[in-house]
C-alpha positions, 0 to 999 in steps of 0.5 A: 661151423659153430653152434650159432652159425649152424642154427642160422643155417637150419632156420634158412633151410627150414624157411626155404623148404617151407616156401617150396612146400607151400608153393607146390601144395597150392599148385597141386590143389589148383591142378586137381580141379582140372581132373575128371575123375573124382578119386584122383581129384581128391587124392591131389587135393589131399596131397596139396593140403599135406604140403601146405601143412608141412610148410606151416610146420617148417615155419614153426620150426624156423621160429622155434629155432630162432627163439629158443634153439641157441639157449637150449643147445648151450645148456648141453654144449659149451658155446663156440663163438665165431672168431671176430678179427680185430680191425687194424687202426687206419691213420687218417692223414692230416689236412694240408693247409693251402697258403692264401698268400702268393709269395714271390717266386724267388722266395721259398715258403718253409713251414716252421711246423709240420704236422706228423701223424702219431702212431697209437702205441700197442696196448701193454700190461703196466708193470704194477699189474704184471707184478700181481700175476700168480698163474704159472700156466702158459696161455694158448697163443691162438685165443680168440675174443670178440669185440666188447659190448658195453652196457649198464647191465646184462642177463647173467644166463644168456650174457645178453647186454641190456641196452648196449651203447657206446655213449653213456650219460651220468649218473652211472653206477656200473658198466660191464663189457661183455665178450665171447671167447674161444681156445682159452686155456683154463688157469692161464692169467687174464687181465682187464684194464680200464682207462679214462683219457689214457689214465688207469682207473681200474684193473682186474687180473686172475687165473682163467676160471672159465671154459675153453669157449663161451661168454665172459665179462668184466665190470667196473663198479666204483665205490662212488658214482662221482668217479664216473667222470666225463671223458673217453674210456678204453678197456683192454683185455690181455691173455698173459702179457699178450693184448687180444681185444680193446673197446672204447666208449664215452661218458658224458655229463657231470657225475653226482658230487660226493657227499663228504662224510662229517668227521667228529673232532674232539676239542681237547679239554684245558689241562691244569696249569702246574703249580710252580715249584717252591724255591727251597729256603736258604740253608743255614751255613754252620759257623766254623768251629772255634779253633783252639788256642795252642797251649803254651810251650813250657820253657826248657828247664835249665841244664845242670852244669856238669860237676867238676871232675876231680883232678887226678892226684899226683902220681907218686914216683916209685921209690928206688929199691935198694 
């Protein structure tokens, strides 16, 4: 038995005991009138009034427990919410159309299209979100979450939703999903994912920084109210990669139009047109230098004829020796 159930039991017992004391007290006072002795009669009357006062005190106790008992106890002990089983989704069978045209018995009407009910897929953590997990703590497999309660605001002290609903009318600034939990592992990764008509619009994931049991919430407050488009919204809660609870609500009406922010556009100033480059003047080509006239070659001087070689004189024959 958790704290809430214990308080409710105490209130019921106090009311029941108060009713018994009140009835017995009235009967005792009535019976004392038939007594002859004065002292006995006064004792019975006093006893009856004590029972009536006790009944009134029990009524005050029951009222006090119902009004302030649970918040006072939660200030000393962590709340332990009652586990709420998530209802399974029951598929509604489609209506079979009855043909109005009676066909000839020899012909068999074969329907061209058969409506097959589609199964709703089990919620899962998108890969984009799963890559952001930072916790290495293994979550407890038996963590329990209650059904989600949606509201525009809530009491941060008692986690009581202010104006809970399942249909919200624009304009909307933010919405919060409140839940109770038990058997959570501190430090384990938990994730809240918000969908609109099956499209991911917001998510938050981080290691669990709360207690083992208590109350928690997830809130979406976009930068602009224009993001609250009309449609069917769904919020899924995961512990690790395991889905634990899902809640749905509807947004109706057109959101306020986002006012565009004016942007300052600078008009470029005209640039100066570059002055055309002057074409260089024609370079004067130097006239070729005058080729020197070759000097006249002197005629070779006449070769002197060789002088006549004198002929040898006649050799005289030797004279004979006598």
